[in-house]
Residue, then its C-alpha position, 0 to 999 in steps of 0.5 A: m499499500s503507497l501513500p499518495h503524494n499530497v505534499g507540494k514543492i513549497d510545502k515540501y521545502a517548508r517542512i524539510g527547512a522546518g524539520v532540519a531547524l528543530i532537530a538542529l536546535a535539539a541536538t544542540g541544546t537550544i531547545g529541549v529534546w521535544g525538538y527531535i518532533g522534527l522528524i515528522p515534517l522532515a519525513t513528511g516533506l522527503l517522502n511528499t506524503c502526508p498522512a494527516y493531508t490524507l485523512l483530511g482531504i488536503n493536497t498542496c500538489k499541482s497536478g503535474e506534481k502528483n505521483g501517487 
């Protein structure tokens, strides 16, 4: 079972950036270990799919970006 791609290009880069930033802040001790929650937006950005978007019927992909 594969999940449909429902994360568009801008959304993808925003998720990856936010995820990396949170993980970096957690790794340096600037914020607590809760910063490792950044793994979630990082993973959804890299995989181009968001299970919450699927449940809510949201799709930020343009028609040419859909692969799933």
